[in-house]
N, CA and C atoms of all chains as a GROMACS GRO file, in nm:
protein
  642
    1MET      N    1  13.241  11.044   9.997
    1MET     CA    2  13.323  10.943  10.067
    1MET      C    3  13.321  10.970  10.218
    2TYR      N    4  13.297  10.867  10.296
    2TYR     CA    5  13.292  10.884  10.441
    2TYR      C    6  13.432  10.891  10.501
    3GLU      N    7  13.450  10.973  10.605
    3GLU     CA    8  13.578  10.980  10.676
    3GLU      C    9  13.580  10.868  10.780
    4ASN      N   10  13.684  10.788  10.778
    4ASN     CA   11  13.698  10.676  10.873
    4ASN      C   12  13.809  10.704  10.972
    5ARG      N   13  13.787  10.669  11.096
    5ARG     CA   14  13.892  10.679  11.196
    5ARG      C   15  13.895  10.549  11.276
    6PHE      N   16  14.012  10.506  11.316
    6PHE     CA   17  14.025  10.386  11.399
    6PHE      C   18  14.044  10.428  11.544
    7MET      N   19  13.964  10.373  11.633
    7MET     CA   20  13.972  10.406  11.775
    7MET      C   21  13.985  10.277  11.854
    8LYS      N   22  14.058  10.285  11.963
    8LYS     CA   23  14.074  10.167  12.048
    8LYS      C   24  13.960  10.162  12.150
    9VAL      N   25  13.905  10.042  12.171
    9VAL     CA   26  13.795  10.025  12.267
    9VAL      C   27  13.853   9.999  12.406
   10GLY      N   28  13.801  10.072  12.504
   10GLY     CA   29  13.847  10.056  12.643
   10GLY      C   30  13.792   9.931  12.707
   11PRO      N   31  13.840   9.897  12.828
   11PRO     CA   32  13.799   9.772  12.894
   11PRO      C   33  13.648   9.761  12.917
   12ARG      N   34  13.579   9.873  12.932
   12ARG     CA   35  13.434   9.866  12.954
   12ARG      C   36  13.355   9.906  12.828
   13GLY      N   37  13.423   9.899  12.714
   13GLY     CA   38  13.355   9.928  12.587
   13GLY      C   39  13.357  10.074  12.546
   14GLN      N   40  13.428  10.158  12.622
   14GLN     CA   41  13.428  10.301  12.590
   14GLN      C   42  13.512  10.329  12.465
   15ILE      N   43  13.465  10.425  12.386
   15ILE     CA   44  13.550  10.477  12.279
   15ILE      C   45  13.546  10.629  12.287
   16THR      N   46  13.645  10.694  12.228
   16THR     CA   47  13.644  10.839  12.221
   16THR      C   48  13.601  10.880  12.080
   17ILE      N   49  13.500  10.964  12.073
   17ILE     CA   50  13.458  11.014  11.941
   17ILE      C   51  13.560  11.121  11.901
   18PRO      N   52  13.625  11.105  11.786
   18PRO     CA   53  13.728  11.202  11.746
   18PRO      C   54  13.674  11.346  11.749
   19ILE      N   55  13.761  11.437  11.787
   19ILE     CA   56  13.718  11.575  11.810
   19ILE      C   57  13.655  11.639  11.687
   20ASN      N   58  13.708  11.610  11.569
   20ASN     CA   59  13.648  11.674  11.450
   20ASN      C   60  13.507  11.623  11.423
   21PHE      N   61  13.479  11.496  11.458
   21PHE     CA   62  13.344  11.442  11.444
   21PHE      C   63  13.251  11.509  11.545
   22ARG      N   64  13.303  11.525  11.668
   22ARG     CA   65  13.221  11.588  11.773
   22ARG      C   66  13.187  11.732  11.736
   23LYS      N   67  13.286  11.802  11.684
   23LYS     CA   68  13.264  11.942  11.646
   23LYS      C   69  13.160  11.950  11.534
   24LYS      N   70  13.176  11.864  11.436
   24LYS     CA   71  13.087  11.866  11.320
   24LYS      C   72  12.942  11.837  11.360
   25GLU      N   73  12.924  11.743  11.451
   25GLU     CA   74  12.789  11.702  11.491
   25GLU      C   75  12.740  11.776  11.615
   26GLY      N   76  12.821  11.864  11.668
   26GLY     CA   77  12.781  11.944  11.784
   26GLY      C   78  12.763  11.860  11.910
   27ILE      N   79  12.846  11.759  11.924
   27ILE     CA   80  12.838  11.671  12.042
   27ILE      C   81  12.930  11.726  12.151
   28ARG      N   82  12.869  11.754  12.267
   28ARG     CA   83  12.945  11.812  12.379
   28ARG      C   84  12.944  11.715  12.497
   29PRO      N   85  13.036  11.736  12.596
   29PRO     CA   86  13.036  11.647  12.713
   29PRO      C   87  12.899  11.643  12.781
   30ASN      N   88  12.859  11.526  12.826
   30ASN     CA   89  12.730  11.500  12.892
   30ASN      C   90  12.609  11.498  12.798
   31ASP      N   91  12.631  11.520  12.668
   31ASP     CA   92  12.520  11.504  12.572
   31ASP      C   93  12.480  11.356  12.569
   32LEU      N   94  12.354  11.333  12.536
   32LEU     CA   95  12.307  11.195  12.519
   32LEU      C   96  12.322  11.160  12.371
   33ILE      N   97  12.374  11.041  12.344
   33ILE     CA   98  12.384  10.999  12.204
   33ILE      C   99  12.304  10.871  12.182
   34ARG      N  100  12.266  10.850  12.057
   34ARG     CA  101  12.192  10.729  12.023
   34ARG      C  102  12.286  10.639  11.943
   35VAL      N  103  12.294  10.511  11.981
   35VAL     CA  104  12.378  10.416  11.907
   35VAL      C  105  12.285  10.317  11.838
   36CYS      N  106  12.300  10.305  11.708
   36CYS     CA  107  12.208  10.222  11.630
   36CYS      C  108  12.284  10.108  11.563
   37ASP      N  109  12.234   9.986  11.576
   37ASP     CA  110  12.293   9.870  11.509
   37ASP      C  111  12.234   9.864  11.368
   38ALA      N  112  12.315   9.897  11.269
   38ALA     CA  113  12.265   9.902  11.131
   38ALA      C  114  12.317   9.783  11.050
   39GLY      N  115  12.321   9.667  11.110
   39GLY     CA  116  12.361   9.546  11.040
   39GLY      C  117  12.503   9.550  10.990
   40GLY      N  118  12.598   9.534  11.078
   40GLY     CA  119  12.738   9.538  11.039
   40GLY      C  120  12.804   9.673  11.066
   41TYR      N  121  12.721   9.775  11.091
   41TYR     CA  122  12.772   9.907  11.125
   41TYR      C  123  12.705   9.954  11.253
   42LEU      N  124  12.779  10.026  11.335
   42LEU     CA  125  12.717  10.096  11.447
   42LEU      C  126  12.712  10.243  11.410
   43ILE      N  127  12.594  10.301  11.417
   43ILE     CA  128  12.579  10.441  11.383
   43ILE      C  129  12.556  10.520  11.511
   44VAL      N  130  12.636  10.623  11.531
   44VAL     CA  131  12.626  10.706  11.651
   44VAL      C  132  12.569  10.841  11.613
   45ARG      N  133  12.459  10.880  11.678
   45ARG     CA  134  12.397  11.011  11.648
   45ARG      C  135  12.366  11.083  11.778
   46LYS      N  136  12.365  11.214  11.770
   46LYS     CA  137  12.324  11.293  11.884
   46LYS      C  138  12.175  11.265  11.909
   47ALA      N  139  12.140  11.234  12.033
   47ALA     CA  140  12.002  11.191  12.061
   47ALA      C  141  11.901  11.303  12.045
   48THR      N  142  11.945  11.426  12.047
   48THR     CA  143  11.849  11.536  12.038
   48THR      C  144  11.811  11.568  11.893
   49THR      N  145  11.879  11.505  11.798
   49THR     CA  146  11.842  11.528  11.658
   49THR      C  147  11.711  11.455  11.629
   50PRO      N  148  11.638  11.494  11.524
   50PRO     CA  149  11.511  11.427  11.496
   50PRO      C  150  11.530  11.278  11.470
   51SER      N  151  11.421  11.203  11.480
   51SER     CA  152  11.428  11.058  11.456
   51SER      C  153  11.460  11.034  11.308
   52PRO      N  154  11.510  10.914  11.276
   52PRO     CA  155  11.538  10.884  11.135
   52PRO      C  156  11.414  10.900  11.047
   53GLU      N  157  11.297  10.868  11.103
   53GLU     CA  158  11.173  10.878  11.025
   53GLU      C  159  11.140  11.026  10.995
   54GLU      N  160  11.166  11.112  11.094
   54GLU     CA  161  11.145  11.256  11.070
   54GLU      C  162  11.242  11.307  10.964
   55ASP      N  163  11.366  11.257  10.970
   55ASP     CA  164  11.466  11.294  10.869
   55ASP      C  165  11.423  11.248  10.730
   56PHE      N  166  11.365  11.129  10.726
   56PHE     CA  167  11.318  11.070  10.599
   56PHE      C  168  11.213  11.162  10.535
   57ILE      N  169  11.115  11.203  10.616
   57ILE     CA  170  11.008  11.289  10.566
   57ILE      C  171  11.063  11.426  10.525
   58LYS      N  172  11.153  11.478  10.608
   58LYS     CA  173  11.212  11.609  10.580
   58LYS      C  174  11.290  11.607  10.448
   59ALA      N  175  11.366  11.499  10.427
   59ALA     CA  176  11.443  11.488  10.302
   59ALA      C  177  11.350  11.482  10.182
   60LEU      N  178  11.239  11.406  10.195
   60LEU     CA  179  11.143  11.398  10.084
   60LEU      C  180  11.079  11.534  10.058
   61GLN      N  181  11.044  11.603  10.166
   61GLN     CA  182  10.978  11.733  10.149
   61GLN      C  183  11.073  11.835  10.088
   62SER      N  184  11.203  11.822  10.118
   62SER     CA  185  11.301  11.914  10.058
   62SER      C  186  11.316  11.891   9.908
   63MET      N  187  11.274  11.773   9.862
   63MET     CA  188  11.284  11.743   9.719
   63MET      C  189  11.178  11.819   9.638
   64GLY      N  190  11.073  11.864   9.706
   64GLY     CA  191  10.969  11.944   9.639
   64GLY      C  192  10.900  11.872   9.525
   65LEU      N  193  10.864  11.745   9.546
   65LEU     CA  194  10.799  11.667   9.440
   65LEU      C  195  10.650  11.696   9.436
   66SER      N  196  10.590  11.679   9.319
   66SER     CA  197  10.445  11.699   9.311
   66SER      C  198  10.381  11.586   9.231
   67GLU      N  199  10.262  11.548   9.275
   67GLU     CA  200  10.191  11.439   9.208
   67GLU      C  201  10.160  11.478   9.064
   68GLU      N  202  10.116  11.601   9.048
   68GLU     CA  203  10.071  11.647   8.916
   68GLU      C  204  10.184  11.639   8.812
   69LYS      N  205  10.302  11.680   8.852
   69LYS     CA  206  10.413  11.685   8.756
   69LYS      C  207  10.497  11.557   8.762
   70ASP      N  208  10.544  11.524   8.881
   70ASP     CA  209  10.644  11.417   8.891
   70ASP      C  210  10.585  11.277   8.881
   71TRP      N  211  10.469  11.256   8.944
   71TRP     CA  212  10.408  11.123   8.932
   71TRP      C  213  10.364  11.100   8.787
   72ALA      N  214  10.311  11.205   8.724
   72ALA     CA  215  10.269  11.193   8.584
   72ALA      C  216  10.387  11.152   8.496
   73GLU      N  217  10.505  11.208   8.524
   73GLU     CA  218  10.624  11.174   8.444
   73GLU      C  219  10.668  11.030   8.471
   74ILE      N  220  10.665  10.991   8.598
   74ILE     CA  221  10.704  10.853   8.633
   74ILE      C  222  10.610  10.753   8.565
   75GLU      N  223  10.481  10.781   8.569
   75GLU     CA  224  10.383  10.692   8.506
   75GLU      C  225  10.408  10.682   8.356
   76ARG      N  226  10.438  10.797   8.294
   76ARG     CA  227  10.463  10.799   8.150
   76ARG      C  228  10.586  10.712   8.117
   77LEU      N  229  10.692  10.728   8.196
   77LEU     CA  230  10.813  10.651   8.171
   77LEU      C  231  10.791  10.501   8.193
   78ARG      N  232  10.710  10.467   8.293
   78ARG     CA  233  10.679  10.325   8.317
   78ARG      C  234  10.598  10.269   8.200
   79ASP      N  235  10.505  10.352   8.150
   79ASP     CA  236  10.420  10.307   8.038
   79ASP      C  237  10.498  10.288   7.909
   80GLU      N  238  10.605  10.366   7.897
   80GLU     CA  239  10.684  10.360   7.773
   80GLU      C  240  10.758  10.229   7.758
   81GLU      N  241  10.775  10.159   7.869
   81GLU     CA  242  10.854  10.036   7.864
   81GLU      C  243  10.790   9.930   7.776
   82MET      N  244  10.192   9.522  11.072
   82MET     CA  245  10.156   9.513  10.931
   82MET      C  246  10.260   9.589  10.848
   83ASN      N  247  10.295   9.532  10.734
   83ASN     CA  248  10.388   9.599  10.644
   83ASN      C  249  10.314   9.670  10.532
   84LEU      N  250  10.359   9.790  10.502
   84LEU     CA  251  10.302   9.868  10.392
   84LEU      C  252  10.413   9.894  10.291
   85CYS      N  253  10.382   9.874  10.163
   85CYS     CA  254  10.483   9.895  10.060
   85CYS      C  255  10.462  10.032   9.995
   86ALA      N  256  10.569  10.110   9.991
   86ALA     CA  257  10.558  10.247   9.937
   86ALA      C  258  10.609  10.253   9.794
   87ASP      N  259  10.518  10.276   9.701
   87ASP     CA  260  10.561  10.304   9.564
   87ASP      C  261  10.604  10.452   9.557
   88SER      N  262  10.668  10.491   9.448
   88SER     CA  263  10.714  10.630   9.433
   88SER      C  264  10.599  10.729   9.455
   89TRP      N  265  10.479  10.691   9.415
   89TRP     CA  266  10.362  10.779   9.432
   89TRP      C  267  10.346  10.821   9.578
   90PHE      N  268  10.359  10.725   9.669
   90PHE     CA  269  10.341  10.757   9.811
   90PHE      C  270  10.454  10.849   9.860
   91LEU      N  271  10.576  10.826   9.812
   91LEU     CA  272  10.688  10.911   9.852
   91LEU      C  273  10.665  11.054   9.802
   92ILE      N  274  10.605  11.066   9.684
   92ILE     CA  275  10.571  11.199   9.630
   92ILE      C  276  10.464  11.264   9.718
   93LYS      N  277  10.365  11.186   9.760
   93LYS     CA  278  10.259  11.241   9.847
   93LYS      C  279  10.319  11.289   9.981
   94LEU      N  280  10.417  11.216  10.032
   94LEU     CA  281  10.486  11.261  10.154
   94LEU      C  282  10.561  11.391  10.127
   95SER      N  283  10.622  11.398  10.010
   95SER     CA  284  10.696  11.519   9.972
   95SER      C  285  10.602  11.639   9.966
   96GLU      N  286  10.477  11.613   9.925
   96GLU     CA  287  10.376  11.721   9.916
   96GLU      C  288  10.317  11.756  10.051
   97ASN      N  289  10.356  11.682  10.156
   97ASN     CA  290  10.299  11.702  10.290
   97ASN      C  291  10.149  11.673  10.290
   98ASP      N  292  10.108  11.578  10.208
   98ASP     CA  293   9.968  11.539  10.196
   98ASP      C  294   9.917  11.484  10.330
   99THR      N  295   9.797  11.527  10.369
   99THR     CA  296   9.743  11.492  10.501
   99THR      C  297   9.732  11.340  10.522
  100THR      N  298   9.676  11.269  10.424
  100THR     CA  299   9.656  11.124  10.439
  100THR      C  300   9.791  11.051  10.442
  101ALA      N  301   9.883  11.097  10.359
  101ALA     CA  302  10.017  11.035  10.359
  101ALA      C  303  10.085  11.057  10.493
  102MET      N  304  10.069  11.176  10.548
  102MET     CA  305  10.132  11.206  10.678
  102MET      C  306  10.067  11.123  10.790
  103GLU      N  307   9.936  11.102  10.780
  103GLU     CA  308   9.867  11.017  10.879
  103GLU      C  309   9.918  10.873  10.869
  104THR      N  310   9.938  10.828  10.746
  104THR     CA  311   9.986  10.691  10.722
  104THR      C  312  10.125  10.672  10.780
  105ILE      N  313  10.213  10.768  10.756
  105ILE     CA  314  10.351  10.754  10.807
  105ILE      C  315  10.352  10.767  10.960
  106LYS      N  316  10.257  10.843  11.013
  106LYS     CA  317  10.246  10.857  11.158
  106LYS      C  318  10.210  10.721  11.222
  107GLN      N  319  10.122  10.648  11.154
  107GLN     CA  320  10.086  10.513  11.203
  107GLN      C  321  10.209  10.423  11.206
  108VAL      N  322  10.295  10.442  11.106
  108VAL     CA  323  10.417  10.361  11.099
  108VAL      C  324  10.512  10.398  11.212
  109THR      N  325  10.534  10.528  11.229
  109THR     CA  326  10.635  10.571  11.328
  109THR      C  327  10.588  10.551  11.472
  110GLN      N  328  10.456  10.556  11.492
  110GLN     CA  329  10.407  10.547  11.630
  110GLN      C  330  10.348  10.411  11.664
  111GLY      N  331  10.337  10.324  11.565
  111GLY     CA  332  10.276  10.194  11.592
  111GLY      C  333  10.368  10.080  11.558
  112LYS      N  334  10.306   9.967  11.526
  112LYS     CA  335  10.384   9.847  11.498
  112LYS      C  336  10.406   9.825  11.347
  113ASP      N  337  10.342   9.911  11.265
  113ASP     CA  338  10.357   9.895  11.120
  113ASP      C  339  10.498   9.926  11.074
  114ARG      N  340  10.532   9.872  10.958
  114ARG     CA  341  10.662   9.902  10.898
  114ARG      C  342  10.640   9.944  10.753
  115LEU      N  343  10.718  10.042  10.709
  115LEU     CA  344  10.708  10.087  10.571
  115LEU      C  345  10.823  10.026  10.491
  116ILE      N  346  10.788   9.958  10.383
  116ILE     CA  347  10.888   9.896  10.296
  116ILE      C  348  10.906   9.984  10.172
  117VAL      N  349  11.028  10.019  10.146
  117VAL     CA  350  11.058  10.104  10.029
  117VAL      C  351  11.135  10.020   9.927
  118PRO      N  352  11.071   9.984   9.815
  118PRO     CA  353  11.146   9.909   9.712
  118PRO      C  354  11.260   9.995   9.657
  119SER      N  355  11.378   9.935   9.641
  119SER     CA  356  11.495  10.014   9.600
  119SER      C  357  11.472  10.084   9.466
  120VAL      N  358  11.386  10.025   9.384
  120VAL     CA  359  11.365  10.083   9.251
  120VAL      C  360  11.298  10.223   9.259
  121THR      N  361  11.228  10.249   9.367
  121THR     CA  362  11.169  10.384   9.382
  121THR      C  363  11.280  10.488   9.399
  122LEU      N  364  11.393  10.445   9.455
  122LEU     CA  365  11.507  10.537   9.471
  122LEU      C  366  11.569  10.570   9.335
  123VAL      N  367  11.556  10.478   9.241
  123VAL     CA  368  11.602  10.506   9.104
  123VAL      C  369  11.521  10.624   9.049
  124GLU      N  370  11.391  10.616   9.067
  124GLU     CA  371  11.304  10.722   9.012
  124GLU      C  372  11.326  10.856   9.080
  125LEU      N  373  11.343  10.855   9.209
  125LEU     CA  374  11.366  10.981   9.282
  125LEU      C  375  11.502  11.042   9.245
  126THR      N  376  11.604  10.956   9.236
  126THR     CA  377  11.738  11.005   9.202
  126THR      C  378  11.740  11.064   9.062
  127ARG      N  379  11.678  10.994   8.968
  127ARG     CA  380  11.671  11.044   8.830
  127ARG      C  381  11.603  11.181   8.826
  128LYS      N  382  11.497  11.193   8.902
  128LYS     CA  383  11.421  11.319   8.908
  128LYS      C  384  11.510  11.433   8.961
  129MET      N  385  11.585  11.405   9.068
  129MET     CA  386  11.670  11.508   9.128
  129MET      C  387  11.779  11.552   9.030
  130ILE      N  388  11.836  11.457   8.958
  130ILE     CA  389  11.944  11.490   8.864
  130ILE      C  390  11.887  11.571   8.746
  131ARG      N  391  11.773  11.527   8.694
  131ARG     CA  392  11.712  11.598   8.581
  131ARG      C  393  11.674  11.741   8.616
  132ASP      N  394  11.632  11.761   8.742
  132ASP     CA  395  11.593  11.896   8.786
  132ASP      C  396  11.714  11.982   8.823
  133GLY      N  397  11.832  11.920   8.824
  133GLY     CA  398  11.952  11.992   8.864
  133GLY      C  399  11.951  12.026   9.012
  134SER      N  400  11.875  11.946   9.090
  134SER     CA  401  11.863  11.974   9.234
  134SER      C  402  11.979  11.917   9.316
  135GLY      N  403  12.065  11.838   9.253
  135GLY     CA  404  12.174  11.776   9.328
  135GLY      C  405  12.124  11.656   9.406
  136LEU      N  406  12.218  11.587   9.466
  136LEU     CA  407  12.182  11.462   9.534
  136LEU      C  408  12.187  11.473   9.686
  137GLU      N  409  12.196  11.597   9.734
  137GLU     CA  410  12.206  11.617   9.880
  137GLU      C  411  12.087  11.555   9.953
  138ASN      N  412  11.968  11.577   9.899
  138ASN     CA  413  11.848  11.524   9.967
  138ASN      C  414  11.836  11.373   9.952
  139VAL      N  415  11.889  11.319   9.842
  139VAL     CA  416  11.891  11.173   9.826
  139VAL      C  417  11.985  11.113   9.931
  140ASP      N  418  12.100  11.178   9.951
  140ASP     CA  419  12.194  11.131  10.054
  140ASP      C  420  12.131  11.136  10.193
  141LYS      N  421  12.058  11.244  10.219
  141LYS     CA  422  11.991  11.257  10.350
  141LYS      C  423  11.886  11.147  10.366
  142LEU      N  424  11.815  11.119  10.257
  142LEU     CA  425  11.713  11.014  10.259
  142LEU      C  426  11.778  10.879  10.290
  143LEU      N  427  11.889  10.852  10.224
  143LEU     CA  428  11.958  10.724  10.247
  143LEU      C  429  12.010  10.716  10.390
  144GLY      N  430  12.062  10.827  10.441
  144GLY     CA  431  12.111  10.831  10.579
  144GLY      C  432  12.001  10.796  10.677
  145SER      N  433  11.881  10.852  10.655
  145SER     CA  434  11.770  10.824  10.746
  145SER      C  435  11.726  10.678  10.735
  146LEU      N  436  11.730  10.625  10.613
  146LEU     CA  437  11.688  10.486  10.593
  146LEU      C  438  11.784  10.387  10.659
  147ARG      N  439  11.910  10.424  10.664
  147ARG     CA  440  12.009  10.335  10.727
  147ARG      C  441  11.987  10.322  10.877
  148THR      N  442  11.930  10.425  10.937
  148THR     CA  443  11.917  10.422  11.083
  148THR      C  444  11.773  10.394  11.130
  149SER      N  445  11.680  10.391  11.038
  149SER     CA  446  11.541  10.370  11.080
  149SER      C  447  11.511  10.221  11.099
  150SER      N  448  11.439  10.192  11.205
  150SER     CA  449  11.394  10.054  11.225
  150SER      C  450  11.251  10.038  11.175
  151LYS      N  451  11.189  10.147  11.134
  151LYS     CA  452  11.048  10.145  11.091
  151LYS      C  453  11.035  10.151  10.939
  152ILE      N  454  11.135  10.205  10.873
  152ILE     CA  455  11.131  10.218  10.727
  152ILE      C  456  11.251  10.142  10.671
  153THR      N  457  11.223  10.048  10.582
  153THR     CA  458  11.328   9.960  10.531
  153THR      C  459  11.332   9.961  10.378
  154VAL      N  460  11.451   9.971  10.324
  154VAL     CA  461  11.467   9.959  10.178
  154VAL      C  462  11.492   9.812  10.146
  155THR      N  463  11.421   9.761  10.048
  155THR     CA  464  11.445   9.623  10.006
  155THR      C  465  11.522   9.625   9.875
  156SER      N  466  11.638   9.563   9.877
  156SER     CA  467  11.725   9.562   9.759
  156SER      C  468  11.680   9.459   9.658
  157LEU      N  469  11.718   9.486   9.534
  157LEU     CA  470  11.686   9.393   9.426
  157LEU      C  471  11.797   9.288   9.416
  158ASP      N  472  11.769   9.168   9.463
  158ASP     CA  473  11.866   9.060   9.449
  158ASP      C  474  11.817   8.963   9.342
  159GLU      N  475  11.891   8.855   9.322
  159GLU     CA  476  11.856   8.764   9.211
  159GLU      C  477  11.720   8.698   9.230
  160GLU      N  478  11.687   8.666   9.353
  160GLU     CA  479  11.558   8.601   9.380
  160GLU      C  480  11.441   8.695   9.351
  161LEU      N  481  11.458   8.820   9.394
  161LEU     CA  482  11.354   8.921   9.370
  161LEU      C  483  11.344   8.952   9.221
  162ALA      N  484  11.457   8.950   9.152
  162ALA     CA  485  11.459   8.978   9.008
  162ALA      C  486  11.378   8.872   8.933
  163VAL      N  487  11.397   8.746   8.969
  163VAL     CA  488  11.324   8.638   8.901
  163VAL      C  489  11.175   8.647   8.934
  164SER      N  490  11.145   8.674   9.060
  164SER     CA  491  11.007   8.689   9.102
  164SER      C  492  10.940   8.806   9.026
  165SER      N  493  11.015   8.914   9.008
  165SER     CA  494  10.964   9.031   8.935
  165SER      C  495  10.936   8.994   8.790
  166GLY      N  496  11.027   8.920   8.730
  166GLY     CA  497  11.010   8.878   8.591
  166GLY      C  498  10.883   8.797   8.572
  167LYS      N  499  10.857   8.707   8.669
  167LYS     CA  500  10.736   8.623   8.662
  167LYS      C  501  10.611   8.709   8.671
  168ILE      N  502  10.613   8.806   8.765
  168ILE     CA  503  10.496   8.895   8.783
  168ILE      C  504  10.476   8.982   8.658
  169SER      N  505  10.588   9.031   8.604
  169SER     CA  506  10.581   9.116   8.485
  169SER      C  507  10.514   9.041   8.370
  170ALA      N  508  10.556   8.913   8.353
  170ALA     CA  509  10.499   8.832   8.244
  170ALA      C  510  10.353   8.799   8.270
  171GLU      N  511  10.322   8.761   8.393
  171GLU     CA  512  10.186   8.718   8.426
  171GLU      C  513  10.084   8.831   8.418
  172TYR      N  514  10.125   8.948   8.462
  172TYR     CA  515  10.028   9.060   8.469
  172TYR      C  516  10.053   9.168   8.364
  173SER      N  517  10.140   9.140   8.269
  173SER     CA  518  10.177   9.238   8.165
  173SER      C  519  10.212   9.372   8.228
  174MET      N  520  10.302   9.365   8.321
  174MET     CA  521  10.336   9.481   8.403
  174MET      C  522  10.476   9.534   8.365
  175PRO      N  523  10.496   9.666   8.357
  175PRO     CA  524  10.631   9.718   8.334
  175PRO      C  525  10.727   9.667   8.442
  176SER      N  526  10.856   9.655   8.408
  176SER     CA  527  10.954   9.597   8.500
  176SER      C  528  10.958   9.668   8.636
  177ILE      N  529  10.956   9.800   8.633
  177ILE     CA  530  10.965   9.875   8.760
  177ILE      C  531  10.848   9.839   8.850
  178ASP      N  532  10.728   9.836   8.791
  178ASP     CA  533  10.610   9.798   8.871
  178ASP      C  534  10.623   9.656   8.925
  179SER      N  535  10.674   9.568   8.841
  179SER     CA  536  10.683   9.428   8.884
  179SER      C  537  10.785   9.413   8.999
  180ILE      N  538  10.887   9.497   9.002
  180ILE     CA  539  10.984   9.492   9.114
  180ILE      C  540  10.915   9.541   9.242
  181VAL      N  541  10.832   9.644   9.228
  181VAL     CA  542  10.757   9.694   9.344
  181VAL      C  543  10.662   9.584   9.394
  182ALA      N  544  10.591   9.521   9.301
  182ALA     CA  545  10.495   9.416   9.338
  182ALA      C  546  10.566   9.296   9.404
  183ALA      N  547  10.679   9.255   9.346
  183ALA     CA  548  10.754   9.141   9.402
  183ALA      C  549  10.808   9.176   9.541
  184THR      N  550  10.847   9.300   9.558
  184THR     CA  551  10.895   9.345   9.690
  184THR      C  552  10.783   9.337   9.792
  185ALA      N  553  10.664   9.382   9.752
  185ALA     CA  554  10.549   9.378   9.843
  185ALA      C  555  10.516   9.234   9.882
  186LEU      N  556  10.525   9.144   9.784
  186LEU     CA  557  10.496   9.002   9.811
  186LEU      C  558  10.598   8.943   9.908
  187ARG      N  559  10.726   8.967   9.878
  187ARG     CA  560  10.833   8.907   9.960
  187ARG      C  561  10.828   8.956  10.105
  188THR      N  562  10.796   9.083  10.121
  188THR     CA  563  10.800   9.140  10.256
  188THR      C  564  10.664   9.128  10.327
  189GLU      N  565  10.574   9.048  10.265
  189GLU     CA  566  10.442   9.019  10.323
  189GLU      C  567  10.364   9.146  10.355
  190CYS      N  568  10.367   9.239  10.261
  190CYS     CA  569  10.290   9.362  10.279
  190CYS      C  570  10.142   9.333  10.259
  191ARG      N  571  10.060   9.400  10.335
  191ARG     CA  572   9.915   9.389  10.318
  191ARG      C  573   9.863   9.502  10.231
  192VAL      N  574   9.941   9.610  10.226
  192VAL     CA  575   9.897   9.729  10.153
  192VAL      C  576  10.009   9.776  10.060
  193LEU      N  577   9.968   9.812   9.939
  193LEU     CA  578  10.060   9.872   9.843
  193LEU      C  579  10.012  10.014   9.817
  194LEU      N  580  10.092  10.110   9.862
  194LEU     CA  581  10.052  10.250   9.853
  194LEU      C  582  10.094  10.303   9.716
  195SER      N  583  10.000  10.300   9.622
  195SER     CA  584  10.031  10.343   9.486
  195SER      C  585   9.905  10.381   9.410
  196LYS      N  586   9.923  10.469   9.313
  196LYS     CA  587   9.810  10.507   9.227
  196LYS      C  588   9.825  10.442   9.089
  197ASP      N  589   9.928  10.360   9.074
  197ASP     CA  590   9.958  10.301   8.944
  197ASP      C  591   9.854  10.194   8.909
  198THR      N  592   9.790  10.212   8.795
  198THR     CA  593   9.682  10.120   8.755
  198THR      C  594   9.736   9.981   8.715
  199HIS      N  595   9.866   9.973   8.689
  199HIS     CA  596   9.923   9.842   8.652
  199HIS      C  597   9.912   9.742   8.767
  200PHE      N  598   9.889   9.792   8.888
  200PHE     CA  599   9.880   9.701   9.004
  200PHE      C  600   9.738   9.648   9.026
  201ASP      N  601   9.640   9.698   8.951
  201ASP     CA  602   9.500   9.664   8.979
  201ASP      C  603   9.472   9.513   8.974
  202ARG      N  604   9.514   9.450   8.865
  202ARG     CA  605   9.487   9.307   8.848
  202ARG      C  606   9.566   9.225   8.949
  203PHE      N  607   9.690   9.268   8.972
  203PHE     CA  608   9.776   9.201   9.072
  203PHE      C  609   9.713   9.208   9.210
  204SER      N  610   9.662   9.325   9.242
  204SER     CA  611   9.600   9.347   9.373
  204SER      C  612   9.476   9.260   9.392
  205LYS      N  613   9.399   9.244   9.283
  205LYS     CA  614   9.277   9.163   9.292
  205LYS      C  615   9.307   9.015   9.311
  206SER      N  616   9.420   8.970   9.259
  206SER     CA  617   9.448   8.826   9.268
  206SER      C  618   9.544   8.790   9.382
  207THR      N  619   9.583   8.888   9.462
  207THR     CA  620   9.666   8.858   9.579
  207THR      C  621   9.599   8.920   9.703
  208GLU      N  622   9.664   8.902   9.816
  208GLU     CA  623   9.607   8.961   9.939
  208GLU      C  624   9.660   9.103   9.963
  209ILE      N  625   9.732   9.155   9.864
  209ILE     CA  626   9.788   9.289   9.880
  209ILE      C  627   9.690   9.392   9.824
  210LYS      N  628   9.643   9.476   9.914
  210LYS     CA  629   9.541   9.574   9.875
  210LYS      C  630   9.609   9.702   9.827
  211LYS      N  631   9.576   9.742   9.705
  211LYS     CA  632   9.630   9.870   9.656
  211LYS      C  633   9.553   9.984   9.722
  212GLN      N  634   9.626  10.080   9.771
  212GLN     CA  635   9.560  10.192   9.842
  212GLN      C  636   9.609  10.326   9.787
  213CYS      N  637   9.514  10.409   9.746
  213CYS     CA  638   9.548  10.544   9.702
  213CYS      C  639   9.430  10.635   9.727
  214TRP      N  640   9.448  10.762   9.709
  214TRP     CA  641   9.340  10.858   9.734
  214TRP      C  642   9.354  10.976   9.643
   0.00000   0.00000   0.00000
């Protein structure tokens, strides 16, 4: 479950990132952040973190999948249908 | 150009396969987009649970997909479901494959990255080229 906080927007669009979020993500004063429009959501990330595509590849590689074992199983399950 | 990623391609990325990494590099550094049919996430999630690996990496994968402008997950809605059913019947294709094929068609993919032989006849009769190595 995601933690939600309500923040008031300032006259020039400024918001304050809650301190516990800043601590968790290691965001410090003068850091650059990336704001992403994710269709109904704005996602704020520290700009020095890897790109979403790098994260995507890293997450897949952490899964430790193999063609020999895992693709063979997926093919078998598809064939069973 | 849009490329459709079947579970096979995601597995090749997981293996750090050279050709798969070159392909994703073209996506991240060029104008191409990678389309991930939502049904491939079913297969990856099932695999993680069966292996007792937990869902941490699936959550990370979803987090990256939410913020990427180059890699997009296509959800299964009613229109895609009907289109999949038609493809499944026409090409005698398992449902999961037909959802991948319908996703590739809807998102105007030119390439379907898969080793699944069920796509062979579909690939020959459409403009979507099946690509594997």
